Residue, then its C-alpha position, 0 to 999 in steps of 0.5 A: x792925678x793926671x792920666x791918659x784918657x785914650x781908653x775912654x770910649x765915646x758915648x754911642x748914639x742910641x742904637x740896637x745892640x744887634x741890628x739886622x745886618x749883624x744877625x747874619x754874622x751871629x748865625x755864621x759864628x754859631x755855624x763855625x762852632x758846629x763841630x763842637x756841637x757834633x762832639x757833644x750832641x748826645x743824640x740830639x736830633x739831626x737834620x736842618x739846623x735851627x734858625x735861632x742862634x744864641x748870642x750876647x752871653x752874659x753872666x750876672x748881666x756882664x760880658x766875661x766878668x771878673x769878680x763874680x760872687x753871686x750864689x748862684x751865678x746867673x747866665x743869660x743869652x739873647x737869640x737872633x734869627x730871621x723869620x717869624x715865631x722863633x721860639x726856644x723850646x730847650x737849652x743846654x749849657x756847657x761850663x768848662x775849666x779851659x777853652x780847650x775842654x770847652x772846644x772838645x765838648x767837655x763840661x768838666x764844671x757843668x753840663x746841664x744836658x738838654x733842659x726843656x723850656x724857654x728860659x734864656x736869662x737868669x738861668x742859675x749855674x748848676x755845676x760844681x761849686x767854684x773856688x775863689x778866683x777860678x775862671x770858667x768858660x761856657x757856651x750854650x745851644x738851644x732847640x727851636x719849636x721844630x726840635x732843631x738844635x742851633x750851633x753852639x754859641x761863641x764861648x764866653x767866660x767868667x771869673x770868680x771873686x774872693x768868696x769868703x773872708x778867709x780868702x782875704x789875707x790882705x790888710x787894710x792900710x792907711x797913711x799913719x799921720x792921718x790916724x792922729x786926726x780921728x775923733x773918739x767922741x762925737x761931742x757933748x750930750x746932756x742928760x735927756x729930758x721930756x721937758x723942752x723948757x728945762x735949762x741946760x748949760x755948758x761952760x769952758x774955763x779958758x784958764x786966764x782972761x783973754x779978749x774974745x773975738x768970736x764964739x763958734x757953736x758947731x752943731x752935730x753933723x754926722x753919725x746922728x741926725x744932723x743938728x740934733x740937740x742944738x738948742x732952739x733958744x739960748x744965750x752966750x755969755x762971757x765972765x771973769x768968774x765962774x758964777x757969771x754974776x755979772x756976765x757980758x752977754x754976747x748973744x741972747x736968743x731966749x725970747x724967740x727961737x734962733x732964726x735959722x733952723x738949718x744952721x750947723x755953725x753959729x758964729x757969735x761976735x765977741x763985741x769987744x769983750x774979754x773974760x776967762x769963762x764962756x758959757x752957753x745956756x739953753x732955755x728951750x731944748x730941741x725936741x725930737x720924738x718926745x726927747x730933749x737934750x743939749x748937744x754940740x759937736x764943738x765950741x770954739x773961742x777965737x782970740x787973736x785969730x786962734x781957737x783958745x778953747x782947745x783942751x780947756x776944762x769943761x763943766x756942764x749942768x749935766x753930761x752923758x759920759x758914755x758911748x760916743x759922748x764926753x763933755x771934754x770932747x767939745x773942745x778937742x779941737x778936731x771937729x772944726x774946719x782947718x784943724x786937720x791938714x789931711x781932711x781933704x787931701x789925697x793919699x798915695x800908696x805903693x809897693x814894688x814886687x817881683x814877677x817870676x818868669x812863666x806868669x799865667x794870670x794875674x788878678x787884682x782885687x781891691x777896695x780903696x776908700x773913699x774913691x781910688x785910682x789904681x796903676x799897674x806899672x804906671x798904667x791904668x788897667x781900665x777906664x773906670x772912675x770914682x771906684x768903688x761904688x758908693x755904699x754904707x761901708x759899715x754894711x757893704x764894701x764893694x771891691x773891684x776885680x781886674x785881670x792885669x796879666x797884660x800889664x805885668x812882665x817878668x822882673x820888677x813891677x809896681x802897684x800904686x793907688x791914689x785915694x780920695x774921700x768920695x762919699x766916705x770922707x766928706x769934710x768941710x772946706x768949700x761947699x758940702x751937702x753933709x759932713x762925715x766923721x774924719x775917716x782916714x783914707x784906707x785901701x785893701x788890695x790883693x794881687x794874685x799871681x798864678x804861674x804856669x808851674x801851678x804856683x801862686x803868689x800873693x802881693x797884698x796890702x800890709x805894712x810893707x807898703x809905703x804911703x805919702x800925702x798926694x799932690x791933689x791937696x784938696x779932693x772933695x766930692x762936693x767942694x772940688x779938686x786942687x792939684x799942685x803939679x809941682x808936688x807930683x813925685x816923679x815916677x812914683x807909679x813905676x818900679x824903682x821909685x825911691x821911697x825913702x821919704x815915704x812913711x811905712x803904711x799903717x795897718x788899720x781896721x776896715x769900716x766893717x762892711x761885708x766885702x762884695x764883688x762884681x755881682x753886687x756892684x754898680x756899673x763903672x762910672x766912665x767918660x762918654x763924650x766931650x763938650x767943647x765950648x761954643x762961646x766964651x766971654x772975657x769978664x776982665x783980665x784973667x777971668x773968662x767964662x766958657x759956655x759948653x752949650x749943654x748942662x751935663x755931669x762933667x769932669x774937666x779937661x785942661x791944657x795950659x801953658x805958663x810959669x811955675x806956680x801959676x794957677x788956674x781956677x775953674x768954677x763950674x755952674x749951670x747959670x750966669x749972672x747979668x754981668x756974665x759971671x757964673x751963678x752957683x745959686x742952683x748948685x749950692x746953698x748960698x752960692x758957696x764955691x766949688x772949683x777945680x784948681x791946677x798949679x803949673x809946673x812951668x813945663x815949656x811945652x805946656x801941660x795937661x790936667x784931668x781931675x780924678x775925683x771931682x765931677x760936677x753938673x754944669x754948663x758954664x766954666x769960669x776960669x780965673x788965672x793968677x801967677x806969682x810973677x804977674x805973667x798970667x798963664x794961657x789956657x790953650x784948651x778947655x773941655x767938659x768930659x761927660x761922665x756917668x754910669x756905664x749903663x748901656x743906652x737901650x732906647x730910641x724915640x722920635x715923633x712928628x712933633x719936634x717939641x716932643x723930640x726936644x723934650x725927650x732930649x731935655x729929660x734924657x740929659x738930666x737922666x744921664x747926668x744923674x746915673x752915678x753909683x746911685x740915682x742922684x737927684x742932681x749932679x752937684x748940690x746933693x748927689x744923694x739917692x732920693x728914693x721916690x725917683x726910683x719908682x716914680x721915674x723907673x719906667x722913664x729911666x728904663x726905656x732909655x737905659x739898661x739899669x738892671x745892675x744899677x738898680x740891683x745894687x741900690x736895693x742892697x743900699x736900701x736894705x743896708x739903710x733900713x732901721x731896726x724899726x723897719x723904716x727905709x730912709x728917704x735916701x740910700x745910702x743914708x749919708x746924712x740923717x735928715x730930720x722929720x719928713x725928709x727922712x721918713x716919707x712913705x712915697x720915698x721909702x716905698x721904693x724898696x717895694x715898688x721899684x723892686x717889682x718894676x725890676x722884675x717886670x722889666x728884667x724877669x729876674x725875681x732874685x731881687x724880690x726873694x733877696x729883699x722880701x724880708x726888708x719889704x715886709x718890715x717896711x710895710x709893717x712900719x707903715x702900718x705902725x704909723x697908720x691910724x685906721x689905715x690912714x697914713x698921715x705924714x710925709x712930704x706929699x706931692x713934693x714940688x707941686x705948683x701952688x701959691x707958695x714956693x715949691x716944697x711940701x705939697x700945697x694942693x693935695x692933702x699929705x694923707x692922701x698921697x701917703x695912704x695911696x702909696x701905703x695901699x700900693x705897697x700892700x697890693x704890690x707886696x701881695x703880687x711879690x709874695x705870690x711870685x715867690x711862692x708865699x701864698x699865705x702872705x699874698x692873701x694877707x697883703x691883698x686883704x690889707x690892700x682892700x681894707x686900706x682901699x675902703x678906708x681911703x675912700x671913706x676918708x677922701x672921696x666926696x660922693x656928692x660931687x664925685x671927687x677926691x679931697x681938694x680935687x687937685x690933679x694929684x688928688x684925682x689922678x692917684x686914685x684913678x691910676x691905682x684903681x682905688x676908685x669904685x667902678x661906678x664912679x670911675x667915669x665921673x672922676x675921669x671927667x673931674x680930672x679932665x675938667x681940672x686940667x682944662x680949667x687951668x688952661x692945661x697947666x701942670x700943677x702935679x708935683x714929683x709924686x703926683x705927675x706920673x699918676x696924672x699921666x697914667x690916669x689920663x692915658x689909661x682913660x684914653x685921654x692922651x689928648x689932654x696930655x698932648x695939650x699939657x705938653x705941647x705948649x711953652x707959655x706955662x711952666x713945664x717942659x716947653x717952658x723950660x726949653x723956651x727959657x734956654x734950659x738944656x736939661x730938665x730942671x727941678x722946678x716946673x718953672x725953671x726957678x734959678x734957685x733950684x737945680x737945673x739938672x734934675x730928672x725927677x719930673x721927667x715921667x713924660x718919657x714913659x708916656x712917649x714910649x708906653x702910650x704915644x709910640x705904644x711899646x711896653x712890657x706886659x707885667x703878666x709875662x715879665x722880662x718882655x716875654x710878651x710885648x704890648x704894642x698899644x699906640x695912642x694916636x693923637x691930634x698933633x702927632x702924625x707919626x711916632x717910633x720907638x725901640x727898646x733893647x729888651x733882655x731878649x733883644x730889640x723890640x720896636x714899633x713905628x706908626x704913621x697915619x694920614x687922612x685915609x690910613x693908619x699903618x704900624x710896624x712892630x718888631x718882636x725879638x726871638x723867643x717873645x710874643x707880642x700883642x698888637x693894638x690897631x685903632x679900629x673896631x672892624x678887625x676884618x679891615x686890618x691888613x698885615x703885609x698886604x693881606x687880611x690880618x685875620x687870615x694871616x698865619x701866625x696872627x690871631x685876633x684876640x678881641x676888639x676892645x676900646x676901639x682897637x682890634x687886638x692881635x697876638x703875634x710871635x717874634x718877627x716883623x709885622x706890617x699892619x694897616x687899617x683904614x681911618 
């Protein structure tokens, strides 16, 4: 649907949320509300006001949010003020039912009183239980180390969502026609056997002899593991009589396995045959988990261009006629492409309603599945796209909450929705990564109208609404979006529209998931900036290719002029061929099309279009113009609108090595492009939440973006996806059940433990640990059930390492080594988690298990004679070092072996997706960042510089930028962590999480003369910059208020270190902690510090 984009904000350049100049403004704001403080002082000490000021108040990580549904709700604030060693020693929160009560100092919902402590985020609300849709206002003040109180903060608010199922009186509704295409069964399933060689067959009686042009076998693609039951060996025959005494053999794959093990559709030519009966005979069944059977979703028999098998009699060797299975359903005709005209079509829903005079507030709660756009009186209430967030809707349905008071007026009003499939309903018809059952698009909405007289009215979805197919005739998360502007019902989003041709909405059941609001949702998916073409090339008449200059996740913006019925097709891609046309091989399997298509109305002044439901990672746009009149339309403007999660940018890094700066941008573009409602692997071909990247890339991502809310949402995805046996599948939400190791690899599922611990370290919020601890325990127990003598021997291993073959499964490192190392890390981390949440017995149990696994690991993989592990690959040596699996006596030798391995390859990278982060950590922690520089500061071998030298603008899936792999993939982007953590030297201290203590530990290396980094921590801005010349090393560190720092200066003589021009050992507020590994280590409080030391 076309829409206005004026409300979309431009992506801001990376900067501090609260630069120094703003801090004085914050202090003035705090001072302006001091009369409120006086009213509610309750005997607080008078005198000089504190230098601290609370700012940036947040509720569940959001500013003035609507739809809060956490229990308890968590409140946070930052502190600003000039000076050093600014510490909060106490706080007080007032929560009131109105701004007036808050201004009077009346905490009629909660008055905490003075609470001793330095807590400033994740403070649980402790007041009266709040009701659904209730809005409250709050403010906070703090006391500093001198006992002085700050002024009260500027007020903030939050609004509750709908907290119980009983609060939802709306009903799910759908387009009635769409219900006709729902399949009640999955297809045919034979009886199970343990004998893979047992013959099974299924036969269709066409009723009469017909010429057979083709037989199509459709494998199962959803609900159960993809392709389950599809035979390894089979034959297809046609016969005039049911005994098949003299059949015509159309295909015979009984001598060897069918050559394409990934095929989901097998089309067999009819070979000019004819017959009444068609039979598939399986002579070798597909075996999974010791069980074999024959299963198919659908069988088509094509004759004269039609499927003549629909609803014809089916017989079989045997059949399951229960649950989701029936032999007859294999010919119901519904499980094939093009059988359903609504498969990929959008749906419009609307209703007029009346608003009485005296409206005080209007709140809209809604969930439109798969994705929805909403309009109130023809206008969008916000800039969010692709809402709600992606989930397993059988477990969790996220709803959006909006205050729409300003969009309403007394009298007639209208509420309208447009629905598209999203990840909820993915159907074939162009490129798709997976297929779901056909699910009618549905919506649930409840508009709460509150009036000044205290009355409340609800406008809610029910059968009083009207529904119609939408003008977006094709909207598919993977395949594209087609919009026929001629079919747009004029005025349908506004009051007074004639609905006489629209159907009465059907009331239906929902998908079953718990409705969850803003506290459980991912940040909005929004537009950030616009990419204009840097060049274009005409391929032939009507076909041009535009280069946007940057590979990014984009939506289209098009301005075009032409006659009615003319069409503009736009094909996105990351690469081009030699002839200049786009090459989609990196974006889809087999160069299958995905595209935007716009059909013109012929408006004399031209027309504009921006799609609503399809985005794609791309740099190049191939535009193909057609017209029924022969007069081709004219493209007046075409742009790519960069879209991704509204997760704030919080990091900045730069150094004297320009290649490193370019590498950072290369990685960062890939990171940005894959911030959706999950962390996608790529923004085109798969868009799936592969879990290994959540922990392996966790720090690299978090340095650049505030991902606290996005991660918190995705931990629920992992929990929702967990199987009864404890397995956390490798993707979450698990939209497709991949077979074998692709579904179950320890390095992937372990994210539920390892990434959760990272969340705590980076945010200081342990609620994720508490909420998901049962799921973590189940997963670790599952790994234990797969282990033999504490060795886990399955999985993908060091995925995409650089070996002799094409990247994929680990080639250089034994799979049991990486799997067992991760098993150890999970147990050790779970011990830390248990300790944190007060489960000391569990902590001891997991600590003991980790020690037992460590011993088994070394028995299995350590070669004492040579001081090496397993194959001696980069990953095989780095993982034991980084995870502290190496015995102290052998550590130095293993580091030496690792350095030799890297140097022997002329500093070429061989570690893959799993091993590369551990390689960086092992080298940096051993003080060998010089080796990392040598690996990174080159362009002639596969790696970051190599990709840049070959024209890449975002990080690619493979080290060598293989064009068959994704060109926008952040999984190998762990170098970002080294840039910030080691080269610049800025890191959270796990012992004091949430950046309560910040470690400034730079590793100056040859080839880099200066570096700087900053990060907007939960407490405020932390930064470090250092520079060195032939004589001196200088470092500036900035610590936010209510935090401390540990500053490492590269010298073994602390007496030679200066701070602000004076000996550091004598400076007040500084404390020499120790001399360690060639560094003098100082403790500092908040503030800015300038250190210098001779080289």
